[in-house]
BAKOLVO-157119 format. One record per residue (C-alpha): x, y, z; residue in one letter. Coordinates in pm, whole numbers, plus 50000, padded with zeros to 5 digits. Layout:
REM BAKOLVO-157119
XYZa;...
END
This chain:
REM BAKOLVO-157119
726591518168428m;723301533868443r;720661511968578e;718761508168296y;721211511667988p;718981498267745h;715851520967806l;718111548767786f;720371546567513s;719891569167178p;718771555666866k;718591570866516k;715991573466205i;717001587565955k;718171623766053t;716451621366415i;718151611266682t;715851599266999f;717881603167317r;716171576267451n;713651547767434r;710901563567595i;707891583367407f;705221607167587a;701921593767395s;699421619567304p;696971627067583t;695391660967619s;694061676167944l;694581710867749v;692321722667488w;692631748567147p;690941778667117d;687401769167028y;687111795866747y;690351794566602t;691591759866687g;695071771866753m;697311763267093p;696781788267352d;699671790767684e;698621764067830s;699101740567580t;702651753267491v;703061747867902f;701251713867943y;703581697267665y;706951714067746e;706711701068096d;706771665067934k;709921679267693a;711351690368015r;710541658768182g;713251641567957g;710741617767718a;712581616367399a;709171625467138s;706331645367272v;703071639267061t;700101659767083l;696951644667028s;694071639966775e;694161668066559t;691501666766245a;692561671565913i;689571692265855n;686511705566029r;683671697465810y;683151658365858d;686901652766029s;685751661566378s;684541639466666r;683901671666988r;683491709866959p;686751717267018n;689351700566832d;692861712766745d;693181725566371i;696611728566165l;695161736565857v;694641774565794p;690771789965756d;691261816565541f;687511827265546e;688661833365924r;691491845965836a;693051823866046i;696601808466031f;697681789266316p;701091782266214t;702571806566464s;700771793766773g;701841756466688w;705731769966608l;705501784667002k;704701746067131v;707681729266904t;710221751066998d;709411744767379a;709341706867295i;712551714367117k;714541735067332r;714571706567609h;715731686767362g;712871662167260a;710991653866932v;708201669066868p;704901654666712s;701291656966638i;698481628066575q;696131634766290i;693011614066233f;689271613066064h;687021605366299g;685261590466007g;681501572266129d;682251586966466t;681811621566370s;678371640366393e;676941671166257p;676661689666548i;680601692266571f;681031696366197t;679381723966106r;675981708366016g;678101682965784h;676951647665750q;679601626665867p;681341598165559i;682441564765672g;683451529565426p;679631523365437n;676081543965492g;673991531365730f;671781548366015t;673301552366387k;670611546066678e;670941584666709n;669261586166362g;671861605666221t;673081594065879v;676551584465777v;677241586165384r;679211556465245q;682511576365114m;683081570964695n;686441574064541e;686341616064500e;685831615764906d;689071585664932m;691331612664724r;689801646164903r;690111630365248v;694221616765182a;694571648765011d;693471665965350e;696111637865548f;698571650465291a;697821688665385e;697971688565742t;701391669465753a;702671691665530w;701371721365779y;702491700466060a;706371702265934k;705721737365843y;704691742766176s;708001730966360g;707031693366407f;709791665066331q;707461636066268k;703431624266245i;701381601466372m;698431591666102i;696181577566347h;694881545066244g;693871528266528a;690971527266768h;688161528666548g;688571562066360w;688251559965986l;691581544065868l;690421516966124a;686921516466013q;688281508965611f;690781480365811l;688381462666004s;686241436465902p;683411444666122a;683531481666029t;683961479965616n;681101461465494h;682311472365128r;681981450364822t;683761473664557d;688241473164554e;688171489864896y;686411459365057g;686051420665137g;690011408065117s;692641424765358l;694521438465049e;691361456264931n;690681474065297r;693881480265349a;693591501965022r;692811538865115f;694711539365477p;697731529165204l;696381558064985m;696721581765272v;699841573265379v;701191572565014d;699961613464977a;701321620765311i;704721605665171r;704751620764887e;704041656565027r;706371662265341v;709341641265153g;711421612765233e;713511628065515d;710211632565726f;709211608165947l;705901591165993l;704521570866233e;701451548866219y;699061536066520r;697151504866473i;695001487066666s;697171449066661g;693681434466796k;689691452566785e;688741428967082y;685581436066856l;683801407666709e;684511402466365g;686861427966385g;690631430766324l;692801401866458e;697011400466523i;697571380966211d;695911406965962e;697391435266154a;700961418266106v;699951417065721e;699041451865730f;701801463565868a;704361442765625k;702181462965323m;703451499065573l;707101484965527d;709441514365357g;706311536565367k;706211544965734i;709291551165977d;707531538366322l;704571514866412l;702621518866752h;701131489666825v;697881497367032s;694641480867068a;691041481567097g;688161502766933s;685481527466971y;683091503366892y;684161473967107a;686001473567450t;687991507767562k;690361487867812q;692831479367555y;693281515367446t;693161530067791f;694551498967957p;692221497568286s;693221482868632v;691481456468623y;694171447668307l;698101441068375p;700591467068299h;701661464567952g;698911444067836c;699351450267494n;703151440667456l;701951406567322p;700741426667000l;704151443766941a;705901408866975e;703661397266741a;704401423066503m;708631414766543k;708421378066536n;706001383866203g;708811400465993g;707141432966017v;710781457065967k;709581488266093t;710461502866443p;708131489666696i;706321508666969v;704731490067225t;701771514167397v;699611501967701g;700141510868092a;703641508068122h;705401515268431y;707651494768549d;711741499968470p;712501468168507v;710061452768267e;710931480568020m;714511475467996e;713481440667959k;711681448167652i;714151465667477i;716991446667586a;715081412367432e;714331435367085g;710681426067194k;709701466467133a;712191492367019d;710371524367210f;707711524667452i;705041554167467a;703671559667793i;700911583867829g;698501585268153r;701841578168376a;703491605468231i;700461632368301v;700971620668642a;704791626568673d;706191642968363p;709691640068519q;709201598868520l;712411596668240p;714391617768396n;713681599768713k;714631568568611l;716931581968460f;718911590668741a;718101552668905g;715151572169136r;712481548769048p;710841550669378q;710391588369335e;708011585569024v;704181598169130t;701891563969053p;699361570068785c;696191556968939l;694971542768561r;691621560168694c;691411575268314t;689791604568479n;692741623268255c;690751610267938l;687091599568051g;687041630768264g;686141650967948k;682901640667955y;681731656468231d;684801687968257g;686581670068501h;689891659068260n;692641660368506e;695311639168664c;694671627069053d;697071630069120v;698881655568986n;697191686569039p;699471708468803l;698711684268511a;697041708968229g;697351737268500n;700951742068495e;700291781868460l;699371783068783y;703071777968935t;703801810368762l;700671827169011r;701921810569311t;703781840369513p;706681828369686n;706801819370067v;708061844670271v;707951833770607n;708181793870650h;705571789570924k;704791757671145r;702111737970974v;699651713871146l;698201688170899v;695151671071116i;694601639370897g;696911610270760g;694621602270392g;696011610770085p;694401649170098g;696171650370454g;699361636870311m;700001656069989k;699241690170233a;702061681570421a;704651665470159i;703881698569985t;704191721970280a;707241708870398a;708441710070003q;708041747270062r;710221751270362g;707851750770616h;707691730170975t;705291704470927v;703521685371186t;701271658771046l;698771637371338v;696611609971269e;694001594871503k;694691557171378e;697871534071374a;698771537471036e;698591558670712l;696201561570448g;692811568670555g;690361557470323n;692741539270081l;693791515570344k;691771488070178f;694081491969908t;695941467370038d;693231434670053i;691481444869688d;693381431669396a;691961456869148h;693681485769365k;697291477569334g;698031514769132d;695951526769378l;697801510169660r;701281521969508r;700461553669545f;699611556669919k;702551539869950d;704331563369769y;702981591869964l;703711571570310i;707721569470159d;707661608670072q;706691619370381l;710021604070563k;711311619070299k;710181650470360q;710861653370743a;707241655270829v;706771648471224d;704221621971188v;701751612371511h;700171585371496l;697381572171726n;696971607471806t;693801624371842v;693681663171705a;691811686871971d;692241720772081l;694321711572351a;697241697872138l;696781724971905v;697531751772190r;700531730172257k;701791727671913l;700971766171860n;700801759671442p;700631792771267q;698641772970947s;696111744670992i;695321719370717i;692141697270843v;691351669570677a;689501644770906s;687831626970620g;684541613370629a;682801582670745t;680011559670602p;676511572270627v;674701549170818e;671751532670644l;667961529270876k;665411513770706i;662731486170835k;664051455971026g;667921474071057s;667881469871434e;667161434971417s;668891424671131y;672521440071109p;674271453270780m;677721453470743i;678861483370538h;680821481670211a;684771491670380t;683691460870621e;684121435770324v;687741443970337y;688291446670730t;686181422070799n;685441394870569p;684751372070814e;681081387570783k;680131377570490v;678561346670361g;678101328070027k;675281347869939k;675031389569952a;673011419169910v;674791453369826m;672001482969864i;673761510669661g;675181504169320g;677461538369285g;680781528169218l;682121520069579m;679291498469574g;679521481969266c;683551475769289e;683331457669613v;680421436569483a;683051424569210l;685711421569509h;683381393669644l;682281379369317a;685811373069274e;685861354469586a;682871335769502g;680171353869703v;676991355969483d;675961394669501v;672881414869414t;673341451069407v;670011470269420l;670081507369307e;668011534369355l;668971555569068q;668301545568681e;672311534368682g;674861520268787l;678301535268899a;677191570268790v;679761585968980d;682341569568797s;683551584268450n;682481568168109r;685641546168048i;686071535868427h;682421526268408q;682521506568097a;685391487568224a;683911477668535l;680851473168375f;682551449168142e;684311432868455m;680831426768612m;679491409668314e;682511386568323k;680861378868636m;677761375168576a;677071340468739d;677711363069089l;677131396569013v;673511406268918h;671861439268949s;668841458169002k;668101494568903t;665601521668996s;664651499569300v;663841510869696k;664881485969915v;662251492070204t;663291466270485e;665831438470582v;664631407270675t;666231374470802a;666671361770465t;667011390570287g;665691420070182v;662661435670040k;662331463569777y;660021479369520l;660961483569209d;659701511368966s;656121499768873d;655751499869302g;655541458169297n;657711444269614e;660191419469540h;662911402369782e;666401393769730a;667221363669946s;671041371870100a;672701353970446d;674661390070462t;673221427670406v;676031452970281i;675081490270264y;677351517870053a;675041546570039v;677011576070097g;679821592070301m;679131621470564k;682101645770621p;683601645470960n;682971685171053e;682901681571428a;686401684671421i;686981714371179v;684311733871383e;686171728371704e;689771734571591i;688451764771405r;687501779771724q;690901782971852w;692211815471772d;695851813371761g;695981804971342w;697121827571068e;695601803770761t;693041778170847f;691571749470551m;689521725570584p;690291700770250i;689431668470136g;686511644870218d;685441666770531c;684141693770335t;681741670070106g;681351639469943a;685081637169788s;687571613769578v;690681608369568v;691241636869318r;689521660969507k;691401654369828a;695001656569653v;693951685969475h;693011707469753t;695541695469999g;698271703369734y;696671741269660h;696221744470059a;699701740070125a;700811762269816m;698081785769954d;700701789270312i;703101820270243i;
END
């Protein structure tokens, strides 16, 4: 008998049979052509990989219904033809839907209107529209929609849905969550109208229902319609679960699947993209409330599900009918297949770092743990191994382990040496920090994979020229990591400070009141860790903002957690620490005024410096064919850089 029989039981809705209960949520690491809005080959490969991985349905992410007041970014996908420019996207979309179907998955696409979140810069200069007219903080004027606007937008939703059907999609997802236009009408926090489209739930639901009815009339009864809703917006005065349930009942008979998410563009995104600070499956109670409230439409629960035992239980107990998984399938598209085969330990864990989402704002929307996500075409450009080599990897952090695993998978004979008594590098602290469970699972996964790939691991072993000559490798990958930059200021020799990492390794050194010098991501996360242990912490940062080295989504979640601990976590930005004293530190504010922060413990986190000496020492040996430093030892780094450079260094050994 299968290990997860309910999770992998088929379910038929109308004419469509889903092979299991796992949906690949709309997540995008690929973008359409900037001019045409059409998918390219990278889009085809990205979504095909998800279908090949065993998901029952694969959904393409946010697709705007028009290009003049719907978009909220400059490169939205488009389904509706642009006849002025002779663009007919169907041919491009058919490649995507065919690729998904040939692996047994059901293709879907999420369609949306951004409403008042749109900006003229993204909509060819057109004015944003929404349920209310107002002026944004940036000066953009939003125009209140009239009934003509509503009918026009409903028709555009319907037309987009029809083109989706024409392009081979077997269902569409109407995006009515997260603060976009339909949610703006439904939410009492964002709908302030006094006519028949505002006020009561029935009135606020009128326009979203108009859209659903228009789509249904256009695509017919057999075509599947999904609707995504925020069961709770976590917004002051926003939509709560009781009204969400009542609205869902209004949708009964009109739609075929209801995705229950949470959060809003105007509030926390912690529940929209559940952060490391929330439990896995945190939105499940909202899906259960739909079931218990008498909603008849099949329910899809959304929000950081990962444990197959829990997912099996959800389906078996009828808490939801399907489970939508987003980032975890980006991290490992083969997740469904591995669970079906009873190999959950082989699933690459998702870190919930949100770099695949928040990274789009700085151009680095990549998966930390899956170098191929969004880069699937890379495999076509990678030569096969011609001669299997003796490979030496120096360093047992995430980059070194990824390099060793990849090289072994390619058939090379791999030796990994690590100077410490255990593997993990700078990830060893994850065994202690309560918010680093996902990162800890990834560290443990890499260690387990090293064993499975029969990598010859030597702990407590310092790499030097003598060892290299003895092992005589043909290829060398150096992942020697980085060490903390030592902070030297007035008084630091008389009054010892500790580095942020020592908070984990030597917690007895921390008193009851601390100052953290350095408010980057490390400094802020360690400060939060200390505050949750009851330590009063003041973070002092030279720059204007905190955690500027984090992506926006994770940064917002971190700030929210720090705000919850505001009694114990305090911060000052644009300040320069000048002296350590017996009672704390002295610092200058941006105007040059001196202040003192009292503390019994002074901690610092002011960056890391690469361990370059070992790189240059080993490079001197003239016996190697390929030599590649990776990760932290090449400069300031993050997990993503370590893993990606480790993977590509190993792939380059041919």
